[in-house]
C-alpha positions as CSV (number, residue, x, y, z in Angstrom):
1,M,-239.4,40.4,-11.5
2,K,-236.6,38.6,-9.7
3,M,-235.4,35.3,-10.7
4,P,-235.3,32.7,-8.1
5,I,-231.9,32.0,-6.4
6,Q,-230.9,28.2,-6.6
7,Q,-229.4,26.9,-3.5
8,A,-226.3,24.8,-3.7
9,N,-226.8,21.3,-3.1
10,P,-224.3,20.4,-0.3
11,D,-225.0,16.6,-1.1
12,V,-222.9,15.9,-4.4
13,G,-223.1,12.1,-4.0
14,F,-220.3,9.3,-3.9
15,Q,-217.4,10.4,-5.9
16,I,-215.6,7.4,-7.6
17,A,-212.8,9.3,-9.2
18,P,-210.8,10.2,-5.8
19,M,-211.3,6.5,-4.8
20,I,-209.7,5.2,-8.1
21,D,-206.9,7.5,-7.7
22,V,-206.2,6.3,-4.1
23,V,-206.5,2.6,-5.3
24,F,-204.1,3.1,-8.1
25,V,-201.4,4.8,-5.7
26,I,-201.7,1.9,-3.2
27,L,-201.4,-0.7,-6.2
28,V,-198.3,1.1,-7.4
29,F,-196.8,1.0,-3.8
30,F,-197.4,-2.6,-3.4
31,M,-195.9,-3.4,-6.6
32,A,-192.5,-1.5,-5.9
33,L,-192.4,-3.1,-2.6
34,A,-192.8,-6.6,-3.9
35,A,-190.1,-6.0,-6.3
36,Q,-187.7,-5.0,-3.3
37,I,-188.8,-8.4,-1.5
38,K,-187.8,-10.2,-4.6
39,I,-184.4,-8.6,-4.7
40,E,-183.9,-9.3,-1.0
41,Q,-184.5,-12.9,-1.7
42,I,-182.3,-13.3,-4.5
43,L,-179.4,-11.7,-2.5
44,Q,-180.3,-14.1,0.3
45,T,-179.7,-11.7,3.2
46,K,-180.4,-13.1,6.6
47,L,-180.6,-10.5,9.5
48,P,-179.8,-10.4,12.4
49,G,-177.1,-12.8,13.4
50,V,-173.3,-13.4,12.6
51,A,-172.5,-13.7,9.0
52,V,-169.6,-15.7,7.7
53,A,-167.9,-14.4,4.7
54,S,-167.1,-16.9,1.9
55,T,-163.9,-15.3,1.1
56,S,-161.1,-13.3,2.9
57,T,-161.2,-9.5,2.9
58,E,-158.4,-7.4,2.2
59,F,-159.0,-4.5,4.9
60,V,-157.5,-4.8,8.4
61,D,-159.4,-4.3,11.6
62,E,-157.0,-2.1,13.8
63,Q,-157.9,-1.8,17.5
64,I,-155.7,0.6,19.6
65,L,-155.2,-0.5,23.2
66,Q,-153.6,2.4,25.5
67,I,-151.8,1.9,28.7
68,S,-151.7,5.1,30.8
69,D,-149.1,6.1,33.3
70,D,-151.2,5.0,36.2
71,G,-151.9,1.7,34.7
72,E,-155.4,2.3,33.3
73,V,-156.2,0.4,30.3
74,S,-158.6,1.7,27.5
75,L,-159.6,0.1,24.2
76,N,-160.5,2.6,21.5
77,E,-160.4,5.4,24.0
78,E,-162.9,3.3,26.5
79,S,-161.5,2.4,29.7
80,Y,-161.8,-1.3,30.9
81,D,-161.4,-2.7,34.4
82,S,-159.9,-1.1,37.4
83,T,-156.1,-0.3,37.7
84,Q,-155.9,-3.0,40.7
85,S,-157.5,-5.8,38.4
86,R,-154.6,-8.0,37.1
87,E,-157.1,-10.4,35.2
88,L,-158.8,-7.8,33.2
89,P,-161.9,-9.7,32.7
90,Q,-163.8,-7.0,31.0
91,L,-161.0,-6.4,28.4
92,T,-160.6,-10.0,27.8
93,G,-164.3,-10.6,27.0
94,T,-164.3,-7.6,24.4
95,L,-161.1,-9.0,23.0
96,I,-162.6,-12.4,22.4
97,R,-165.8,-10.9,20.9
98,L,-163.5,-8.8,18.7
99,K,-161.6,-11.9,17.6
100,T,-164.7,-13.8,16.8
101,S,-166.1,-11.2,14.8
102,S,-163.0,-10.7,12.7
103,D,-162.7,-14.4,12.1
104,A,-166.4,-14.6,10.8
105,A,-165.7,-11.6,8.7
106,K,-162.4,-13.4,7.7
107,S,-160.5,-10.1,8.2
108,K,-157.2,-9.5,10.0
109,L,-157.4,-8.3,13.3
110,V,-154.3,-6.0,14.5
111,V,-154.0,-4.6,18.0
112,T,-151.7,-1.7,18.3
113,L,-150.4,-1.3,22.0
114,I,-149.6,2.2,23.0
115,S,-147.9,2.3,26.2
116,H,-147.0,5.3,28.4
117,P,-143.3,5.5,29.2
118,D,-144.2,5.7,32.9
119,S,-146.6,2.8,33.1
120,P,-145.9,-0.1,35.1
121,Y,-144.3,-2.9,33.1
122,Y,-146.7,-5.7,34.8
123,R,-149.6,-3.8,33.3
124,T,-148.3,-4.5,29.8
125,I,-147.9,-8.2,30.7
126,D,-151.4,-8.2,32.0
127,V,-152.6,-6.7,28.5
128,L,-150.5,-9.2,26.7
129,N,-152.0,-12.2,28.6
130,A,-155.6,-10.8,27.8
131,L,-154.6,-10.8,24.3
132,A,-153.1,-14.2,24.4
133,V,-156.4,-15.6,26.0
134,A,-158.3,-14.1,23.3
135,G,-156.2,-15.6,20.7
136,I,-154.8,-12.4,19.2
137,S,-151.4,-12.8,17.9
138,N,-151.1,-9.8,15.6
139,V,-149.9,-7.1,18.1
140,T,-147.7,-4.1,17.2
141,F,-146.1,-2.1,20.1
142,T,-145.4,1.6,20.3
143,S,-144.8,4.2,23.2
144,D,-146.6,7.2,24.0
145,T,-144.3,10.0,23.6
146,E,-146.5,12.9,24.2
147,Q,-145.5,14.7,27.5
């Protein structure tokens, strides 16, 4: 005589244990997140915007201005304005933003002007005028000796 084979019941009912595990993980996540929000409020961080430092910093913000032999002006290896432009409006606008940013950070802005020996002298004067309009007075000069 054979014993009857019991069929597996596919409906096992509602399982509460996995649900409790998921709720516990979510609870731990939100508790950790709440602790981070409290830390951000204590630090009083406000983003985005211009942050003004309360004390001056000791590092120097150095920018490199280069004048090539054909009169092209580049700031940190990025070209600005055309070689025929005497007013240099793009460069002047960028220098004003750099000055405003360094003043807000209370850092010292230094511009190093590297001029190619064959560049026109009037181009150096144009760049100095742009620096004067931006209010940048810490300027160092050097000559490009690479041939």
